[in-house]
C-alpha positions as CSV (number, residue, x, y, z in Angstrom):
1,X,46.9,115.2,76.8
2,X,50.7,115.0,76.6
3,X,52.4,117.3,74.2
4,X,54.2,115.6,71.3
5,X,57.7,117.1,70.7
6,X,60.2,116.2,67.9
7,X,63.9,115.7,68.5
8,X,66.0,116.1,65.4
9,X,69.0,114.3,66.6
10,X,72.6,114.7,65.5
11,X,75.7,113.1,67.0
12,X,76.7,113.1,70.6
13,X,74.9,112.6,73.8
14,X,72.7,115.7,74.0
15,X,69.7,114.1,72.3
16,X,69.9,111.4,75.0
17,X,69.8,114.0,77.8
18,X,67.0,116.0,76.2
19,X,64.8,113.0,75.5
20,X,65.3,111.7,79.1
21,X,64.3,115.0,80.5
22,X,61.3,115.4,78.2
23,X,60.0,112.0,79.1
24,X,60.4,112.7,82.8
25,X,58.3,115.8,82.3
26,X,55.6,113.8,80.6
27,X,56.1,114.7,76.9
28,X,55.6,112.3,74.0
29,X,58.8,112.2,72.0
30,X,59.3,111.6,68.3
31,X,63.0,111.1,67.4
32,X,64.4,111.7,63.9
33,X,67.9,110.2,63.8
34,X,69.3,112.7,61.2
35,X,72.7,111.1,60.8
36,X,74.1,107.5,60.7
37,X,75.0,106.5,64.3
38,X,73.0,109.3,65.9
39,X,71.2,108.5,69.2
40,X,71.3,104.8,68.7
41,X,69.8,104.3,72.2
42,X,66.7,106.3,71.4
43,X,64.3,103.4,72.0
44,X,66.0,102.4,75.2
45,X,65.5,106.0,76.4
46,X,61.8,105.7,76.0
47,X,61.3,107.6,72.7
48,X,57.7,107.0,71.5
49,X,58.6,107.0,67.8
50,X,62.1,106.6,66.2
51,X,62.7,107.3,62.5
52,X,66.0,107.1,60.7
53,X,65.9,109.9,58.1
54,X,69.1,111.6,56.8
55,X,69.0,115.3,57.3
56,X,69.4,115.7,53.5
57,X,66.0,114.2,53.0
58,X,64.5,117.3,54.6
59,X,61.1,116.9,53.0
60,X,60.7,113.5,54.7
61,X,61.9,114.9,58.0
62,X,59.2,117.6,57.9
63,X,56.4,115.3,56.7
64,X,57.2,112.8,59.4
65,X,57.1,115.4,62.2
66,X,53.7,116.6,60.9
67,X,52.4,113.1,60.5
68,X,53.1,112.5,64.2
69,X,51.4,115.8,65.3
70,X,54.6,117.5,66.3
71,X,54.1,121.2,67.0
72,X,57.5,121.9,68.6
73,X,60.8,120.4,67.6
74,X,64.3,120.5,69.2
75,X,67.5,120.5,67.2
76,X,70.1,118.7,69.4
77,X,73.4,117.0,68.7
78,X,76.2,117.7,66.3
79,X,75.4,118.1,62.6
80,X,78.6,119.3,61.0
81,X,78.7,121.9,58.2
82,X,79.7,119.2,55.8
83,X,76.3,117.6,56.2
84,X,74.7,120.8,54.8
85,X,77.2,121.6,52.0
86,X,79.0,118.3,51.3
87,X,78.2,115.4,49.1
88,X,75.2,113.2,49.8
89,X,71.7,112.5,48.9
90,X,69.8,115.8,49.2
91,X,66.2,116.2,48.2
92,X,64.8,119.2,46.3
93,X,63.5,120.9,49.4
94,X,66.9,120.7,51.1
95,X,68.7,122.0,48.1
96,X,66.2,124.9,47.7
97,X,66.8,126.0,51.3
98,X,70.6,125.9,50.8
99,X,70.4,127.7,47.5
100,X,68.4,130.6,49.2
101,X,71.4,131.1,51.6
102,X,73.5,132.5,48.7
103,X,76.9,133.4,50.0
104,X,75.8,133.2,53.7
105,X,76.9,129.6,54.2
106,X,77.8,129.9,57.8
107,X,76.4,127.8,60.6
108,X,73.8,130.3,61.9
109,X,72.5,131.1,58.4
110,X,72.2,127.5,57.4
111,X,70.3,126.4,60.6
112,X,68.1,129.5,60.5
113,X,67.1,128.6,56.9
114,X,65.8,125.2,58.2
115,X,64.2,126.7,61.3
116,X,62.3,129.1,59.1
117,X,61.1,126.2,56.9
118,X,59.8,124.4,59.9
119,X,58.0,127.5,61.0
120,X,56.2,127.8,57.7
121,X,54.8,124.3,58.4
122,X,53.6,125.3,61.9
123,X,56.5,123.7,63.7
124,X,58.3,125.9,66.2
125,X,61.9,125.1,67.2
126,X,62.1,125.1,71.0
127,X,64.6,126.5,73.4
128,X,66.9,123.7,74.6
129,X,67.0,125.2,78.1
130,X,63.4,124.1,78.6
131,X,64.6,120.5,79.1
132,X,68.4,121.0,79.6
133,X,68.7,123.9,82.0
134,X,69.8,121.5,84.7
135,X,73.0,120.9,82.8
136,X,74.3,124.5,83.1
137,X,76.7,125.5,86.0
138,X,77.3,128.4,88.2
139,X,80.7,130.2,87.9
140,X,83.6,128.7,89.8
141,X,86.5,126.3,89.8
142,X,84.6,123.0,89.8
143,X,87.4,120.7,91.0
144,X,90.3,120.7,93.3
145,X,93.0,122.4,91.2
146,X,92.9,126.1,90.8
147,X,94.7,127.6,87.8
148,X,98.0,129.3,88.3
149,X,98.2,133.1,87.8
150,X,99.9,132.4,84.4
151,X,97.0,130.0,83.4
152,X,94.4,132.6,84.5
153,X,96.1,135.1,82.1
154,X,96.0,132.5,79.3
155,X,92.3,131.8,80.1
156,X,91.4,135.4,79.8
157,X,93.3,135.6,76.5
158,X,91.6,132.4,75.2
159,X,88.2,133.7,76.3
160,X,88.7,137.0,74.4
161,X,89.9,135.1,71.2
162,X,87.1,132.5,71.4
163,X,84.4,135.2,71.9
164,X,85.7,137.1,68.9
165,X,85.6,133.9,66.7
166,X,82.2,133.0,68.0
167,X,80.9,136.5,67.1
168,X,82.0,135.9,63.6
169,X,80.3,132.4,63.6
170,X,83.6,130.7,62.9
171,X,84.1,128.6,66.0
172,X,83.8,128.6,69.7
173,X,87.0,127.2,71.1
174,X,90.6,128.5,71.5
175,X,93.7,126.9,73.0
176,X,96.4,129.2,74.5
177,X,99.7,128.7,76.2
178,X,102.1,131.4,77.6
179,X,100.0,134.0,75.8
180,X,100.3,132.4,72.4
181,X,97.2,131.2,70.6
182,X,97.9,127.7,69.6
183,X,94.6,126.8,67.9
184,X,91.2,128.2,67.1
185,X,88.2,126.2,66.1
186,X,86.8,126.3,62.5
187,X,85.0,123.6,60.6
188,X,87.0,120.8,62.3
189,X,85.1,121.0,65.6
190,X,86.0,121.3,69.3
191,X,87.8,118.0,69.9
192,X,90.2,118.3,66.9
193,X,90.9,121.9,67.8
194,X,91.8,120.9,71.4
195,X,94.0,118.0,70.1
196,X,96.0,120.0,67.6
197,X,96.4,123.0,70.0
198,X,97.7,120.9,72.9
199,X,100.0,119.0,70.6
200,X,101.7,122.2,69.6
201,X,101.9,123.2,73.3
202,X,103.8,120.0,74.2
203,X,102.3,119.9,77.7
204,X,100.2,122.5,79.6
205,X,97.9,124.8,77.7
206,X,94.5,126.3,78.4
207,X,91.4,125.3,76.5
208,X,88.5,127.7,76.5
209,X,85.0,127.0,75.0
210,X,82.4,129.8,74.8
211,X,78.9,130.6,73.7
212,X,78.3,133.1,70.9
213,X,77.9,136.7,72.0
214,X,74.3,136.5,70.8
215,X,73.8,132.8,71.5
216,X,70.5,131.4,70.1
217,X,69.3,129.1,72.9
218,X,67.5,127.0,70.3
219,X,70.6,125.5,68.7
220,X,74.4,125.3,68.7
221,X,74.6,125.8,72.4
222,X,78.1,124.9,73.7
223,X,78.4,121.5,75.2
224,X,81.2,119.7,77.1
225,X,81.3,116.3,78.7
226,X,83.7,113.6,79.8
227,X,84.9,113.1,76.2
228,X,86.0,116.7,76.1
229,X,87.9,116.3,79.4
230,X,89.5,113.1,78.1
231,X,90.7,115.0,75.0
232,X,92.4,117.5,77.3
233,X,93.9,114.7,79.3
234,X,95.4,113.0,76.2
235,X,96.9,116.3,75.1
236,X,98.3,116.9,78.6
237,X,96.4,120.2,78.9
238,X,96.3,122.1,82.2
239,X,92.9,123.9,82.1
240,X,89.5,123.4,80.5
241,X,87.3,126.5,80.9
242,X,83.8,127.2,79.5
243,X,81.1,129.9,79.7
244,X,79.2,129.7,83.0
245,X,75.4,129.6,82.9
246,X,75.3,128.9,79.1
247,X,77.4,125.9,78.5
248,X,75.7,122.5,78.9
249,X,77.9,120.0,80.9
250,X,77.1,116.3,80.4
251,X,77.9,114.1,83.4
252,X,79.3,116.9,85.6
253,X,80.4,114.6,88.4
254,X,82.4,112.4,86.0
255,X,84.0,115.5,84.4
256,X,85.1,116.8,87.8
257,X,86.4,113.3,88.8
258,X,88.4,113.0,85.6
259,X,89.8,116.5,85.9
260,X,90.8,116.0,89.6
261,X,92.4,112.6,88.9
262,X,94.6,114.1,86.1
263,X,95.4,117.4,87.7
264,X,93.3,119.6,85.3
265,X,91.6,122.8,86.4
266,X,87.9,122.7,85.3
267,X,86.5,126.3,85.3
268,X,83.0,127.5,84.8
269,X,84.0,131.0,83.8
270,X,82.7,134.5,83.9
271,X,84.9,137.5,83.1
272,X,86.5,139.0,86.2
273,X,86.4,135.9,88.4
274,X,90.1,135.4,87.8
275,X,90.9,138.4,90.0
276,X,89.5,136.6,93.0
277,X,91.2,133.3,92.4
278,X,95.0,134.1,92.4
């Protein structure tokens, strides 16, 4: 009998990719669209059940998963911090979980509070790599253009800064040009960070997106896709780099084609590889 999994879907295309992969592997998929506009094509992707339940109605999310026999759920897609701590219709169960966080209102603490609540109900949050490992990449320059020596230096600087931020659970993206850190990610998210950093750079600039030093593979895994590349293009950036092996790349061929067409270096990065690429 096929396993029934739950997909608690935020914004972006990752829920699409995970559902597609899960269906190909024979799973029965119950999708909870946790935000307005999330995973609108769920039925077209073959989801067996689709329910629109705002994340703030957490008690209903849990009861729906249990009613459909879900033993494992996957948290995929962007659910911003404002959804946890902003204004909206939040049920008592949601409010109690948030209240238990106390002063620890960072992303990891918030998500872990809800993961623990699911576990108490017998629902395990699964590792995204089970269905999305095919979206990770080996280290290397993925397109035609190789960074210049100056850009490699900025990439290394951006990687160090972004890793430090990620270790503090602040953000996972940095923008650097000529050794100067132009922008770092906070609550505004990756695309806005890229846009404001490259605007300050006025042409050129290196964007680096990383995983957290102790990345939890169940959630908040770094993701890039064509939209990320297009944001770099609009800002006239020179390089888009990301953590090899860990980052999930949506539509890799399209990302490479866009980067090549606009003269951007697309780099799946591990520390030390810059020494071999000058």
